[in-house]
N, C-alpha and C positions, 0 to 999 in steps of 0.2 A: 842201577838197574831198578832197585826198588823205586827211585824218584819218579823213573817213565812209568811204572804199574800204576804208582799213585795218580800220576796226570792222566792216564788211559781211562782209569777208573772215574776220575772227574768227569774227563768228557763224555763218558757212555752214559752217566748219570743224567748229565746237560741235554742230550739228545732225546727227542721223544720216540715213543714206540714206532711210529710211522717211519721216521727219517733211520731209523737203524735196520728197518725192514728194505728199506730200498737201496740203503749201501751194502747190505747183505747180498740183494738181489743183482747189485751192479757187481758186485766182486765174483759172484758165481757164475753169472754171463761171462765175465773176463777169463776166468780160468777154462770154461767150457772153450771159449774161441780158442783160448791159447793151446789146449791140447786138444783141440778136435783135428788135428791133421793138415788144416788148411793155413794155418801159421807155421812156416818153416820147414814143410813137408817137401821133400825132393820130386821135382818134376817127373812125370812117367813119359819116356820117351824122348824127353828135351821139347815137349809140345807145350804152345802157348795157345791157347784159345781165342780166336779172333771174332770181333763184333758182327753181324750181319750187315746187307746192304743198307746203306742210309745211316746207319748208326754211328754214336761217337768212337773215336777212338779209344782203346782201352791201353793202361797205364800197369805196369806190373814192378813191384820192389824185389829183387833177385839179390840172393847171394851164390857167387860163382867161386866152387872151389877145384885146384889144380892150378892157376897161374902161377907164375912165378914168384909174385910179389904175396903169395898166400890169398886166402879169403878174402875178396872182394865185393863190396855191394854195388849193384846198377841197376838203374832205371830204365825199361825197355817199353816203348811205347810200340803199339802194334795196330796199324791202320785197317779200317775195316774193310771188309771183303769189296771187292769191286767185280764188274763184270768184264767178262772177255769181250772183244770186239764183235762177234758173232753172238753173244747174249744181248750186248748193248743194244744191236741193231733189232733183234726179234722183241726187246722191249719198247724201243722207239716204235715199231711197226702197229704193237698191238696199243699202244698211247693214242696214235695217229687214228686208228681205226676206230677208236671208243669216245674219243676226247669231245666232239661233237654232243654224244650223249651225257656225259658226266656234267659238263657246263650249264645244260640248258636251265634248270633252276625251275621257274613256275614256266618257261615258255614252251612251245608246242614243238618248235624246231629253229636252227639258226636262220631259216627263210623268214622267219616271221617272231621276229623278237619284240616285245612291250614292255618287259620287265627286268630286273637285273637278272646278271650271270652269274655263275659260282665259278670263279676262275681260282682253283688251290694252287699251292706251292709242290703239291705231289699228290697222287693216287695210291690207296692202300693197297692196290693188286699190283703194283709196279713199284716197288722198295727201292731207295738208293736213287730215283729218278729225280732230278731238279727240274721244276717247271716254272717257266718266264713267259708271261704275258704282255705285249705291246700292242695296243690298239693301233689301227691304221689312224685313225680320229679320233685324239683323245678328248675331245669336246663333245663328242657323241656316244662313247664307252672309255670310261675311266679304266686303269690298270687294275682295280679293283673289282670290274665287272660291274659297275653302277651305268647304268642307261640313263640318257640325259635327255630325254625324249617329249619333254613336258611341252617344250615350245615348238615341237616338229609339226608339220602340218601334211606333207607328203612322204610315204616310205624314201628312205636311205639307204644306198648300198655301200657298205665297208669292209673292211678286212680285219681279222684278228690273229696276229702272228704268236704262235707257239714254239718257244726255244725249249729244248729237251737237253739236259746235260747229266752225264754221270762219269766222275773221272776225268780222263782225257777225252771222252768220246762227246760229241754235239749233233743234234738234227734239228732241223726246224720245218714245221708246219703252218701253211697259211689256211683259213677258215674264213670262207667268206660268210658275211653277216648282213641281213637285211634289218632296219629297225623301222618299225612302224610306230607312229604317236600312239600314246593312252589310249584305251577304248571309251567309247562315249560314256560318260557319267564318270569316269575316273579322272579326279584333278591332278594326279600328279603329287607329288611329295617336296616340298621347300628345301626339306633337311636334305634331301638324298641331290636336289640339285646345287647346294651349297658345297654338300661332301665332294661333289663330282668338281665344280669350281676350284676348291681348295687343291684337288688333286692335280688338276691341270695346271695351276700357278706353281704347285711345287715343282711339278716335271719342267716348267719354262724357267723357273728362277734358281734351277738345281746347281748353277756355279756362281751364285751369288752364298754371301755369308748369313742372310736372313730370308725368311718366308713373309712376304706382304699379302695377307689376307684379304679377300674383297670386300669392298664397301658395302656394296648393294649385291640383293639376288631380285631380279625383276625392277618393280618399283620401290622395293623395300629397302629404305636404309638400315645397314646393322652396325651394333657396336659389339666389342668383345671385352670378355671380363676373366681373368685367371681363377679358377674354381681354388676356393681355399682348402688348403690341408687340415683336415679336422683327427687326423690318423692321432696325433699326441693328445687331443679331447677324448678321442673315444678310448683310449688307454687309460685315461684318468679315471673316466666314469667306470670303466671297467673294474680298477680297481677299488674305486668305491663301492661300487656294488658288491664286490667279492666280498670286503670288509664288512659290508653292512649286513649280507647275509651270514656271514662267519660269527658276528655277533649275535645272531639268534642261534646259533648252536648251541649254548651253553642252556637257555632255556629250553630249547626241544630235547635235550638230551634229560634234564632233570622232568621233563614230563612224561618221558618214554620211561624214565626209571621208576616213576610213581606209579604210573600204570602199570608195571610189570609187577611191582610189589603188592600193588593191590591185588591184582590177579594172583598171585602167590597167595597171599591172605587167604582170599575166599576158597583155592583149592585147597589150602590146609585146615581151614577151620572144621570139617568134617572128621579128621582124625584127630583134632583136640579134644572136641566135645565127646568122642569117640572111647579115648583114653580116660579122661574124667570118669565117664559111667563106669568103667570098668573098675579103676581105682575106687570109685566111691560104693559101688557094689561090693568089693570087697572090704567092705568095712573102715576103710581109712577116712580121715577127714580130709575137708577142702584142703587145706594149706599142705598136710603130707602128701595129698596126692598131685598138689602142683609142684611140689618139690621132687617127687618121685620120676615125673614127666620130663623135669628139665635135666634133673642129673643123667636120666638116661639118653637123652637127646646129646649132651656134652660128652658122653661115652661114646655115642655113635660117630658122633663128628670126629673125635680125636683118633678112631680107628680108621676113618677114613669110609665110613659105611653111607654116609649123607653128608651132603653139602650144608652151606649154611642157610636158614629158613629164618624169614623174618618172624613170622608167629611165635617160634622157640626162641628165637633171641628177644624178643619181648616178654616172654614168660620168665626167661633169666632174669632181665632187669626187675621183673616184679618179685622174684624170689629174692633177690638180694636187697629190695626195699624191705620186705617182710621180715628179712634177719637185723635190719637197722632200726627195727621197731615201730614201722609205719602200721597203722592198722590195715586190716585186711578188706575189710570195705572201701577204703581211699585206695589200696593198690590195684584193686580189680577195677574200678572206675578207671584209673589212671592208664591200667594195660588197654582198656578198652579205647580211651581216646588216643592213646598213642598208635594203635593200629589202625583205627579209622574207620572202615567197614562197620555196618548196622548191626550185622549179625554178631560181632564182638560186643558190642553196647548191650546186644540182649542177653549175651552170656553173662556180662557181668550184673547185669540186673537181677536175674535169676540166682547167682551166687551172693549179691548182697542181699536180697531179700531173705535168701534161708538163712543168711548169718543174723541179720534182723529179728526175724518171727521164729526161728528155728522149724522152716516149714519142713513138713515131712514128705512133701510132694516133689522133693527135688529130683528123684529119681524119674519120676513120671514128667516132671518139665524138661529134663535133659532127653528123653526118650522123644518126647514129641520135635526139640529142638534140632535131635540129631537126623530125623525123616526130613526136615526142612532144610538143615545141612547139604543132604546127601542130594538134593534136590536142586538146591544150589551150586553145587559141584557139577553136576550133569548140564547145568546151565551154562557154566563157565567153559568146560571144556568144549562144549557144542560153540559157544561163541569164537573160541579160539580156532577151533578148525574152519569154520566159516572165514576167519581172517587169513589164514594160511591158504585156503582156497582161493582167495581176491589175490594176495600177493603171487599166486602162482599161475595168474591170467595173462600177465603182459611175457614172462617165458613161455609158455604153452603157444601165444599167439606167434611169436618170434621164430619157435621151433617150427611151426606150422608152414610159416611163410618159407623158411630154408627150405622145407620137404617141398614144398610147391616150385620154388624157385629149380631145385636140383633135380625134380620131374618132368620142368616143362622147358628150362634154356635149352638142354638138347634139341627137343623138337622145334623150337623155334629159331636155333642156329642153323636146322636142316633146310627150315622153309626160307631162310633169307638169302 
């Protein structure tokens, strides 16, 4: 047992925090699904839901109790709901009445067709009804609704057969269509003509093992090339891009950490100076005041009253250097350079000048410095507030869009 615990502890250490969170989330979701009542719950009234018209059949895995053989597992496939004969006839009549309007596309009516027709395999208003379109003249109208009227000079009548099927019920409607040449100024679409020719060739060669593509469109000779599959290359490029972007992460994190550290030092500077003023005013030397501040910080951190602050950590490092015999002037200057911001360099300069000349105006210099420190702290706080406001712009815009969609969608759906 101890060996397995050791292995588990090593595995946990080797995993990153994000990986552990993903595994924990997966375990929680699995437990929620297992005990949510959907897995293994008894059926209410022995009833299985059936899918709606035109949807895929449903499959259920069930455990059956009460058989002589004991509990058994079975798979039950439930077909989707189908129309009765009367319902199917009503659906067919509705489609037949509205089909001529549904398929027009950009045309005014089927009596004057100049552009492609829209021939869907089903209408959303009539679910579960499968539609098949068969033009009487495939060289004029293809089964996909493409109108090949580029070479047409005079209007030409044709028929469009609409076959409807649902379950075992079928019906057929014949729609008369009159195809006109393109309007003057419309040159036609050679690509559309080509797809129409290919569709016709496919229909005529359906019994063969291959499809022979047209060699020409009008007077233009054609050649065909297989499009190169670049999926593998795209995956490789995405992987390279992801790896490259991931390579910038440590530098970016380091930059963010440095900026956060600098901001924290600027915010703590006023407090450091004010505490020095208090202890120096009480008659302490600079060295004793420095040690007093670091001792209070360590006690507060040990008691959990404050978190780690970089300014005070650097002061502790300076206090240790003083204990090792480093001169105060050198220790204070090193402290300022480790901190970085200019305000700490000014503080070190004031302390170093006092140690060198014994200037009695130390308190006045620090009072002037504290005023500037508080002004600097206000500016830093204002800048942080502005940055936070900028970061909130995108969530606020998304929230506004969500509210607008919630308000306008019901009205739009009602108008449609």
